[in-house]
Each structure stands twice: as C-alpha cells, then as structure tokens.
C-alpha positions in Angstrom: -68.2 65.0 -219.4 -65.6 62.3 -219.9 -63.6 62.0 -223.0 -63.3 59.1 -225.4 -60.7 56.6 -224.2 -59.3 54.0 -226.7 -57.8 52.0 -223.7 -61.4 51.1 -222.7 -62.0 49.4 -226.1 -61.3 45.7 -225.8 -61.6 42.2 -227.2 -62.1 39.0 -225.2 -59.6 36.1 -225.4 -59.9 32.7 -223.6 -58.0 32.4 -220.3 -54.9 30.2 -220.5 -55.7 26.7 -219.4 -59.5 26.9 -220.0 -62.3 29.4 -220.6 -65.6 27.5 -220.2 -66.3 25.6 -217.0 -69.3 23.6 -215.8 -70.3 22.4 -212.3 -73.3 20.7 -210.6 -76.1 23.1 -209.8 -75.6 24.5 -206.3 -71.8 24.6 -206.4 -70.3 27.6 -204.6 -70.0 30.4 -207.1 -67.2 33.0 -207.3 -68.2 36.6 -206.6 -65.3 38.3 -208.2 -62.9 37.9 -211.2 -59.9 36.5 -209.3 -61.0 34.1 -206.5 -60.5 30.4 -206.8 -63.1 28.3 -208.6 -64.6 25.4 -206.7 -63.0 22.1 -207.6 -66.3 20.9 -209.0 -66.0 23.2 -212.0 -64.7 21.2 -215.0 -63.0 22.7 -218.0 -64.9 22.1 -221.3 -61.7 22.3 -223.4 -61.0 24.2 -226.5 -63.8 26.4 -227.9 -63.9 27.2 -231.7 -62.5 30.4 -233.1 -66.0 31.9 -233.2 -65.7 32.3 -229.4 -68.8 32.8 -227.3 -71.8 34.8 -228.3 -74.2 36.2 -225.7 -77.8 37.2 -226.7 -79.6 39.2 -224.0 -82.1 41.3 -225.8 -85.7 41.9 -224.7 -88.6 40.9 -227.0 -91.4 43.4 -226.9 -95.0 43.5 -228.0 -96.3 46.8 -229.4 -99.7 48.3 -228.8 -100.9 49.9 -232.0 -103.6 52.6 -232.1 -106.1 53.2 -234.7 -104.3 54.8 -237.6 -101.1 52.8 -237.1 -99.2 54.7 -234.4 -97.3 52.6 -231.9 -98.4 54.0 -228.5 -96.8 51.5 -226.1 -94.3 48.6 -226.0 -94.4 45.9 -223.3 -91.6 43.4 -222.8 -92.7 39.8 -223.3 -89.5 38.1 -222.4 -85.8 38.6 -222.1 -83.9 35.4 -222.8 -80.2 35.3 -221.8 -78.4 32.7 -224.1 -74.8 31.8 -224.9 -73.7 30.1 -228.1 -70.3 28.3 -228.4 -68.8 25.3 -230.0 -66.8 22.8 -228.0 -64.2 21.1 -230.3 -62.6 18.5 -228.0 -64.8 15.7 -229.3 -62.8 13.0 -227.5 -63.0 14.8 -224.1 -65.2 12.8 -221.7 -66.3 15.9 -219.9 -67.4 17.5 -223.1 -69.3 14.4 -224.0 -71.0 14.4 -220.6 -72.1 18.0 -221.2 -73.6 17.1 -224.5 -75.2 13.8 -223.8 -75.7 13.9 -220.0 -73.4 12.8 -217.1 -75.1 9.4 -216.8 -74.9 8.6 -220.5 -71.1 8.7 -220.8 -68.8 6.2 -219.2 -65.2 5.1 -219.5 -62.0 6.8 -220.7 -60.1 6.9 -224.0 -57.6 4.4 -222.5 -60.3 1.8 -221.5 -63.0 2.7 -224.0 -65.7 5.4 -224.0 -69.4 4.5 -224.2 -71.9 7.2 -225.2 -75.7 6.7 -225.0 -77.9 9.0 -226.9 -81.5 9.3 -225.7 -84.3 11.7 -224.9 -83.4 12.3 -221.2 -83.4 16.0 -220.4 -80.0 17.5 -219.8 -79.5 18.9 -216.2 -79.2 22.5 -215.2 -75.7 23.3 -214.1 -73.6 26.2 -212.9 -71.2 27.8 -215.5 -68.2 30.1 -215.5 -66.5 31.7 -218.5 -63.0 33.1 -218.0 -61.5 35.7 -220.3 -58.6 38.1 -220.7 -59.4 41.5 -222.1 -57.0 44.0 -223.6 -54.6 45.5 -221.0 -54.5 42.3 -219.0 -57.9 42.8 -217.6 -59.7 39.7 -216.3 -63.4 39.2 -217.0 -65.3 36.4 -215.4 -68.9 35.6 -216.4 -70.9 33.5 -213.8 -74.1 31.7 -214.8 -75.7 30.3 -211.6 -78.2 28.2 -213.5 -77.9 27.3 -217.1 -78.9 24.4 -219.4 -77.9 23.3 -222.9 -81.2 23.8 -224.7 -80.0 23.4 -228.4 -77.3 21.6 -230.2 -76.3 22.1 -233.9 -75.6 19.4 -236.4 -72.6 17.2 -235.5 -70.5 17.0 -238.6 -68.4 13.9 -239.4 -66.1 14.9 -242.2 -62.4 14.4 -243.1 -61.7 18.1 -243.5 -63.7 19.6 -240.7 -63.1 19.4 -236.9 -65.9 17.5 -235.1 -67.5 19.8 -232.6 -70.6 20.4 -230.5 -72.3 23.7 -231.3 -74.3 24.4 -228.1 -76.8 27.0 -227.0 -76.8 27.6 -223.3 -79.9 29.2 -221.7 -79.3 31.0 -218.4 -82.2 31.0 -215.9 -82.7 33.5 -213.1 -81.3 32.8 -209.6 -83.1 33.5 -206.4 -82.3 37.2 -206.9 -83.6 37.3 -210.4 -80.2 37.5 -212.1 -79.5 35.3 -215.1 -75.7 36.0 -215.1 -73.0 38.1 -213.4 -69.9 39.7 -214.9 -66.9 40.6 -212.9 -63.9 42.6 -214.3 -60.6 43.7 -212.7 -57.1 44.7 -213.9 -54.9 41.8 -213.3 -51.7 42.1 -211.3 -48.6 42.3 -213.4 -47.3 38.9 -214.3 -50.5 37.0 -214.1 -51.4 37.4 -217.8 -54.3 35.1 -217.5 -52.5 32.2 -216.0 -54.7 29.5 -214.6 -53.1 30.0 -211.2 -54.9 33.3 -210.8 -58.2 31.5 -210.8 -57.0 28.9 -208.3 -57.4 26.0 -210.7 -54.6 23.9 -212.1 -54.0 24.0 -215.8 -55.1 20.9 -217.8 -53.1 21.9 -220.8 -56.3 22.7 -222.6 -57.1 26.1 -224.0 -60.6 27.5 -224.1 
C-alpha cells in the first residue's frame, strides 16, 4: 500500500502568457501536455482570480421502495461544465467569444463595433494551460464546448468589467467530454509559453 505523499498535493496556476484558448471546431487538438497548440487557438486573456471551476458530477434518480428504502439509483445525466470570468473587456477576441465571431468587428485603434443579438454561439475547441506545484504541466482539452450561460456584466467605477461564462463540454466521437494531460516539465521551462509552441502575447491567464 502506498504512503501519503505531500508532493502530490497541488494547486493550479495559469500558464505564463495565457491559460484559456479557443479555436474553431475541428481544429487539430493536442494529445499531450507539451506539444505545440495549433495556430488557430486564440488566447482569451486574463482570467479573474477565482480561476476556473469544473463541475463534472452525475445526477441520479432514485428508485424508492414501499416503506421509503432507496433500492436503486440510475444516472440521468452527467454534465461537464467550466466556469471562469474573462476580464480583458477591451480584447476583441474575448468579445468575439462572448458575442459571436460575426458580431464583433474592428480594433481598438480603428474602433470596435459589437452587435448583441439572439444568434446562437458556435461550438468551439478549447484548451486550458496550467502549471501545478513542482513545475508540472497540466493541459485540459475540450474538443467541443459552447458558452451556454453568461453572468451579469457590471459597469461600475470600482469593479473590473468582465464576462462570467459557463462553458458546457459535449462528447466527442469517442464519448469523451474532455481530456487532461499532465507531465513534469523540464527544468527551466517553468510554464513559459514556448513550451506549448505558442508565442506569448504578454497576457496572463
């Protein structure tokens, strides 16, 4: 029987240069924690200090016998969702994620136009890059996910404007809603963006 090991207790920090990436559905996905991301993956900028919360718990329906005993439980569904808040409110790529790629045009230099409407947001591929304790890399790959809920957008002089999103992951052709890859990083990488093959944008995640 193995003994307790404090070195295996960890926390997750965003990878230097970016943590949350989105790409069009069908983009080639990484199959490990260190290979280069396809160029189509776009950094979603800084994420709030609350980080990223994954809910992946089954919901069951109980069968109750006469007298009140629970005699069986059947799983009804098992939703796989991620909640995070994007706080780069002037980032065109973030606005496209929130409002839809076709509803955001321009740049800060030339002027940005955002159209808010009822068009359904597209399904996309997502990757989350983290550094765990002991310089371990963790990469979460969501082959197919869609923003299915957004929190209130606060406009206030003492609160950062952000987009509190719920991302729902859907099964791929193998029935998997997401993949996680972990590996101890080589000495000196320390979560640098070069280790994922993408150039740093100067934005944290």
